[in-house]
C-alpha positions in Angstrom: -10.6 6.2 31.2 -13.0 4.6 33.7 -15.7 4.3 31.0 -13.3 2.0 29.1 -12.0 0.0 32.1 -15.6 -0.6 33.4 -16.6 -2.1 30.1 -13.6 -4.1 28.9 -14.8 -7.7 28.4 -12.9 -10.5 30.0 -11.5 -11.8 26.7 -9.8 -8.4 26.1 -8.5 -7.8 29.7 -4.9 -8.7 28.8 -5.1 -7.3 25.3 -5.9 -3.7 25.9 -3.1 -1.0 26.3 -3.9 2.2 28.1 -1.8 5.4 28.2 -0.1 4.4 31.4 1.1 1.1 30.0 4.8 1.0 29.0 3.8 -0.4 25.6 1.6 2.6 24.7 4.5 4.7 23.4 5.3 2.2 20.7 1.6 1.5 19.8 0.0 4.9 19.8 1.3 6.2 16.4 1.8 5.3 12.8 4.8 5.8 10.5 3.6 9.4 9.7 1.3 10.5 12.5 1.5 10.9 16.3 -1.7 9.6 17.9 -3.2 9.9 21.4 -5.8 7.2 21.5 -7.7 6.4 24.6 -6.7 2.8 24.2 -5.1 0.3 21.9 -6.5 -3.2 21.6 -4.3 -6.1 20.4 -6.7 -8.8 19.2 -5.6 -12.3 18.6 -8.6 -13.6 16.7 -11.6 -12.4 14.7 -13.8 -12.7 17.8 -11.4 -10.4 19.7 -11.8 -7.9 16.8 -15.6 -8.2 17.2 -15.3 -7.6 20.9 -13.2 -4.5 20.4 -15.8 -3.1 18.0 -18.5 -3.7 20.6 -16.4 -2.0 23.2 -16.0 1.0 20.9 -19.8 1.3 20.4 -20.5 0.9 24.1 -18.0 3.6 25.1 -18.8 5.9 22.1 -15.2 5.8 20.9 -14.1 6.4 17.3 -12.4 3.4 15.8 -9.1 3.3 13.9 -7.7 0.1 12.4 -4.1 -0.6 11.9 -2.3 -3.5 10.2 1.3 -2.3 9.8 1.0 1.4 10.4 2.7 2.6 7.2 -0.5 4.1 5.9 0.2 7.7 4.8 -3.2 9.0 5.9 -2.5 8.3 9.5 -5.9 6.6 9.8 -4.2 3.8 11.7 -4.4 5.9 14.8 -6.5 8.8 16.3 -6.9 11.1 19.2 -9.2 10.0 22.1 -10.5 6.9 20.3 -9.9 3.2 20.1 -7.2 1.7 17.9 -7.6 -1.9 16.8 -4.0 -3.0 16.2 -3.8 -6.3 14.2 -0.1 -6.9 14.7 -0.8 -10.1 16.8 -2.6 -11.6 13.8 0.5 -12.4 11.8 0.3 -16.1 10.8 1.3 -17.1 7.3 0.3 -20.6 6.2 0.5 -22.5 3.0 -2.9 -24.1 2.5 -2.3 -25.9 -0.8 1.2 -25.9 -2.2 0.1 -27.3 -5.6 -2.5 -24.5 -6.0 0.0 -22.0 -4.5 -2.8 -21.0 -2.1 -1.6 -19.3 1.1 -3.4 -17.8 4.1 -2.0 -14.5 5.4 -3.3 -12.8 8.5 -3.8 -9.0 8.1 -1.3 -8.0 10.8 1.6 -9.7 9.2 4.2 -7.5 7.5 5.5 -8.2 4.1 9.0 -9.1 5.2 7.5 -11.8 7.4 5.4 -13.0 4.5 8.4 -13.2 2.2 10.4 -15.1 4.9 7.6 -17.6 5.6 6.9 -18.4 1.9 10.6 -18.6 0.8 11.1 -22.3 1.9 8.1 -23.2 -0.3 9.5 -21.4 -3.3 6.5 -18.9 -3.3 6.1 -15.2 -3.3 3.4 -12.5 -3.4 3.9 -9.1 -5.0 3.4 -6.7 -2.1 4.6 -3.4 -0.9 8.1 -2.1 -1.5 9.2 -2.1 2.1 9.4 -5.1 4.5 7.7 -3.3 7.3 4.5 -2.5 5.5 1.5 -4.3 6.8 -0.6 -6.8 4.8 -4.0 -5.5 5.7 -3.7 -2.0 4.2 -2.2 -3.1 0.9 -4.4 -6.1 0.5 -7.6 -4.0 0.9 -6.3 -1.0 -1.2 -4.5 -2.4 -4.2 -1.0 -3.7 -3.9 1.7 -2.1 -6.1 4.8 -4.2 -5.3 8.2 -5.2 -6.6 6.6 -7.9 -8.9 3.7 -5.8 -10.1 4.2 -6.1 -13.9 4.6 -9.9 -13.7 2.2 -10.7 -10.9 -0.3 -7.8 -11.0 -1.7 -6.2 -7.9 -2.0 -8.0 -4.6 -5.8 -7.7 -4.8 -5.8 -9.5 -8.2 -4.9 -12.8 -6.4 -7.0 -12.6 -3.3 -9.5 -15.5 -3.4 -11.1 -15.1 -0.1 -11.1 -12.6 2.9 -12.1 -13.2 6.5 -13.9 -10.0 7.5 -15.3 -8.6 10.8 -18.1 -6.3 9.9 -18.9 -3.1 11.9 -21.7 -4.9 13.8 -19.3 -7.6 15.0 -20.4 -10.3 12.5 -17.6 -12.5 11.2 -18.0 -13.3 7.5 -16.0 -15.2 4.9 -16.1 -13.5 1.6 -15.3 -15.4 -1.6 -16.7 -15.9 -5.1 -19.5 -18.1 -3.9 -20.2 -16.6 -0.5 -20.6 -12.8 -0.2 -19.2 -12.0 -3.6 -20.1 -8.4 -3.2 -18.1 -8.1 0.0 -15.1 -9.8 -1.8 -15.4 -7.3 -4.6 -15.3 -4.2 -2.3 -12.6 -5.7 0.0 -10.3 -5.9 -3.0 -9.5 -2.3 -3.5 -11.9 -0.4 -1.1 -12.0 -2.5 2.0 -11.3 0.3 4.5 -15.0 1.3 4.5 -16.6 -2.1 4.5 -15.1 -4.2 7.3 -12.0 -5.2 9.1 -10.0 -7.9 7.2 -8.4 -10.3 9.5 -7.0 -12.8 7.0 -6.7 -13.3 3.3 -6.4 -16.4 1.1 -4.0 -15.4 -1.7 -2.7 -17.2 -4.8 1.0 -16.8 -4.7 3.5 -17.2 -7.6 6.4 -19.6 -8.0 9.5 -17.6 -7.2 12.7 -18.1 -5.2 15.2 -15.6 -6.5 15.0 -12.4 -8.5 17.3 -10.1 -10.4 17.8 -6.9 -8.4 19.6 -3.9 -10.0 20.3 -0.4 -8.8 21.0 2.2 -11.4 21.5 6.0 -11.6 20.5 8.1 -14.6 21.1 11.7 -15.3 17.9 13.6 -15.9 17.7 16.6 -18.3 15.5 19.6 -17.5 13.1 18.7 -20.3 12.6 15.3 -18.7 13.3 13.4 -21.9 15.2 10.7 -20.0 12.2 10.2 -17.7 10.0 9.8 -20.8 12.4 7.2 -22.2 12.2 5.4 -18.8 8.4 5.2 -19.0 8.5 4.0 -22.6 11.1 1.4 -21.7 8.7 0.2 -19.0 5.9 -0.4 -21.4 8.0 -2.4 -23.9 10.2 -4.3 -21.4 9.4 -7.9 -20.6 6.8 -8.3 -17.8 9.4 -9.7 -15.5 10.7 -6.2 -15.0 9.2 -3.8 -12.4 10.9 -0.5 -11.5 10.7 2.3 -8.9 12.4 5.7 -9.4 13.3 8.4 -6.9 14.2 11.8 -8.3 16.9 13.7 -6.6 18.3 17.2 -7.4 21.4 18.8 -6.1 23.4 21.8 -7.4 21.2 22.2 -10.4 21.6 18.5 -11.4 18.8 16.0 -11.3 19.3 12.3 -11.1 17.0 9.3 -11.1 17.7 6.6 -8.6 16.3 3.5 -10.2 15.6 0.2 -8.4 14.7 -2.7 -10.8 13.4 -6.1 -9.8 13.2 -8.9 -12.4 10.9 -11.8 -11.5 13.3 -14.5 -12.7 16.5 -16.2 -11.5 17.7 -16.8 -15.1 20.5 -14.6 -16.2 19.5 -14.3 -19.8 16.0 -13.3 -18.8 17.4 -10.7 -16.4 19.7 -9.2 -19.0 16.9 -9.0 -21.5 14.6 -7.3 -19.0 17.2 -4.8 -17.9 18.3 -3.9 -21.5 15.6 -1.3 -22.2 16.7 0.6 -19.0 20.3 0.9 -20.2 19.1 2.7 -23.3 17.2 5.6 -21.7 20.2 7.9 -21.5 23.3 8.4 -19.3 22.8 5.3 -17.0 25.3 3.9 -14.6 24.7 0.4 -13.1 25.6 0.6 -9.5 25.0 -3.1 -8.9 23.0 -6.0 -10.3 22.7 -9.4 -8.6 20.5 -12.5 -8.4 19.2 -12.6 -4.8 16.5 -14.3 -2.8 13.3 -12.4 -2.8 13.6 -12.0 0.9 16.5 -9.7 0.3 14.2 -7.3 -1.6 11.9 -7.3 1.5 14.4 -7.9 4.3 13.5 -8.6 7.9 16.0 -5.8 8.8 13.3 -3.4 7.7 10.9 -4.4 10.5 10.6 -1.6 13.1 8.2 0.1 15.4 6.3 3.0 13.9 6.6 6.1 16.1 5.7 8.9 13.6 9.3 9.1 12.5 8.4 10.3 9.0 5.7 13.0 9.1 4.9 14.1 5.6 2.2 15.2 3.1 1.7 13.0 0.1 -0.5 12.7 -3.0 -0.3 10.7 -6.2 -1.7 10.2 -9.6 -1.7 7.5 -12.4 -0.7 8.1 -16.0 -1.0 6.1 -19.2 1.8 8.0 -20.8 4.4 10.3 -19.4 3.9 13.4 -21.6 6.5 16.1 -22.2 4.5 18.5 -19.9 4.4 16.1 -17.0 8.0 15.1 -17.4 9.1 18.8 -17.3 6.8 19.4 -14.3 8.3 16.4 -12.4 11.8 17.7 -12.9 10.8 21.3 -12.0 9.1 20.1 -8.8 12.2 18.1 -7.8 14.6 21.0 -8.5 12.5 23.8 -7.0 13.8 25.9 -4.2 11.2 24.2 -2.0 11.5 20.7 -3.6 9.0 17.9 -3.7 10.1 14.3 -3.3 9.0 12.6 -6.5 8.7 8.8 -6.8 7.6 6.9 -10.0 6.6 3.3 -10.1 5.9 1.1 -13.1 2.6 -0.6 -13.3 1.0 -1.9 -16.5 1.9 -5.5 -17.5 -0.2 -8.0 -15.6 -2.3 -5.2 -14.0 -3.9 -4.7 -17.5 -5.1 -8.3 -17.7 -7.9 -7.7 -15.2 -11.4 -6.4 -16.1 -11.7 -2.9 -14.6 -15.0 -4.0 -13.1 -13.6 -7.2 -11.5 -12.4 -5.4 -8.3 -12.8 -2.1 -6.6 -9.4 -1.1 -8.0 -10.5 0.0 -11.5 -7.3 1.5 -12.9 -6.4 -1.1 -15.5 -4.9 0.9 -18.4 -2.3 3.2 -16.8 1.4 2.5 -16.9 3.0 4.8 -14.3 2.2 5.7 -10.7 3.5 9.2 -9.6 3.9 9.8 -5.9 4.8 13.3 -4.6 5.7 14.0 -0.9 6.8 17.1 1.1 8.0 17.3 4.6 7.6 19.7 7.6 7.6 22.5 8.4 5.8 23.7 5.2 4.9 20.3 3.7 1.3 21.1 2.8 2.0 24.4 1.1 5.1 22.9 -0.7 3.1 19.9 -1.9 0.2 22.0 -3.2 2.6 24.3 -5.2 4.6 21.4 -6.6 1.6 19.2 -7.5 -0.7 21.9 -8.9 0.9 21.9 -12.5 0.8 18.1 -12.5 -2.7 17.4 -11.2 -4.6 18.2 -14.4 -2.7 15.6 -16.3 -3.4 12.7 -13.9 -5.8 9.9 -14.8 -6.9 8.4 -11.5 -5.2 7.8 -8.2 -4.2 5.0 -5.8 -6.0 5.3 -2.5 -3.0 4.1 -0.4 -0.7 7.0 -1.3 -2.7 10.0 -0.1 -2.1 11.6 3.3 -5.3 13.7 3.3 -8.2 11.6 2.1 -11.2 13.6 0.9 -14.2 13.3 -1.4 -12.0 14.5 -4.2 -9.5 11.7 -3.4 -12.4 9.2 -3.4 -13.6 10.4 -6.8 -10.1 9.9 -8.3 -9.5 6.6 -6.7 -12.9 5.2 -7.4 -14.2 6.8 -10.6 -17.6 6.6 -12.1 -19.6 3.3 -11.7 -16.8 2.0 -9.4 -17.4 4.8 -6.9 -21.1 4.3 -7.1 -20.8 0.7 -6.3 -18.2 1.2 -3.5 -20.5 3.8 -1.9 -23.5 1.4 -2.1 -21.6 -1.5 -0.5 -20.0 0.6 2.2 -23.5 1.7 3.2 -24.7 -1.9 3.1 -21.9 -3.4 5.2 -21.3 -0.5 7.5 -24.5 1.6 7.5 -23.4 3.8 10.4 -20.0 4.6 8.9 -18.1 3.2 11.9 -15.0 2.3 9.9 -15.0 4.9 7.2 -12.5 7.8 7.3 -14.3 10.9 8.5 -13.5 12.7 5.2 -15.4 9.9 3.3 -18.3 9.4 5.8 
C-alpha cells in the first residue's frame, strides 16, 4: 500500500480509491468477476490516464482497464494490480449534426449515449443492454440492436483518442496514425486505452420493438427457419433469441428491433419471423430508441453474474448445429444459448478494413453456463458445436486464450493485429496475460 501512496502524483490524489475507501466495494469488480485490486484510479482526462499508467510502471502493478465493466472475461479488474476505471469519462457531444458526427467518451454507457443523442434524432448501434460501456464494444466490434441496418459500432468510428502504454496521447484517424485506427476498431485492447471516439451516428428517433415466443422442435427446424428469415428480412430488422427449456419443451424468446418508425416498414420486417413456426406475438410497439436501452438498466457491477461464456459465428445454421443447440439447452445440465442476427450492413465492409474481419457470417451463437460447475457444463455443451463454428467475437469469451485469438483474428488479420500490438505496446502492458 505504501508503495502506491508514496508515488501517487498530485493530479491523481483525489482520483485514487484504495481498499479502505467506502467506494472500493462498488469499484473493485466487474459484472462477472470479483476483483481485489491494490487501487482503482478514476481519471477525468487523457492526461490522468497517462499518469495512471506511469504510476503502474513505477509501482510494478499489473494494469486492468474498465469502461463499463460488463466484459465477460473479467479483464476489467484484477487481484493486486491497478484498475483504470474510465467511468468519469462519459461525455457525449454532437460535433456536427449535419454530418451526424458525435464524440463519445469511453466511460459512457450505452443508455447514456442513447439518452444524449435522442434530442438530436440520432442513434448508434451498440450493445444490447444500457449498462454496457462504450469502450469495450467500440474497440471489440459492436453487435447491437441495429446491427443489420447500421453495421457494427467499429464500422462507423472515424477517429479514436488513445493513450498508449508509454503514456503518449495520440489521435488516430484515416490521415493520422491509420494503423492505430485500424487496430483500435476490433482489437483495441492490446494496443492502447481509448478515451474517446468520433462516431458517425444514424438518423433515428423511434423503432419498432417486438417480443415473440416460438416453440422449438427437437430437430431445431424452427431455429433454422429463424436464421433463414433473418437473411431474407429487410435490413431494418435485427433480432436476438434466448433458448429456454422446461419440462421437455424448448422455446425461443425473440426480441426484434426494426430500425424505422413507419408501421408498414415494421410490419414488412417482422413478417418473416411470423412464418418460422408456432409463433406468438407478446407485444409489438413503436417506441423511442431510449426504451430499448433504458436508463433503468444502469447499475453498479459487483460480480452479480459469475459465468463461463464462449461463442462462435455461422454463415448458415445447419441441421447439426440446430439440433446441437436444442440439445445443449435441454440437457440435464443445460447451457444458456443466445443467438443474434448479424449479416446485413456488416457484410458491406471489406474484411481487411478493420480488425473485425468476420464479414460473411449471419448468426452469432453465444453459450453460457453458471456456477458451481459452469466450466465443465460449458465444455460439454459446446464441444459438439465448436467444429461447426466459423470465427468468433472477442467480446463474448470469458476465458481468452491463444485459441480465442486465432478464432477472433484469423489468418492475415491476426498477423497484423499481433504486429501492431507489438508496435504500440512492445512490453505487453495492456494485453491480457493469455495473449501476451
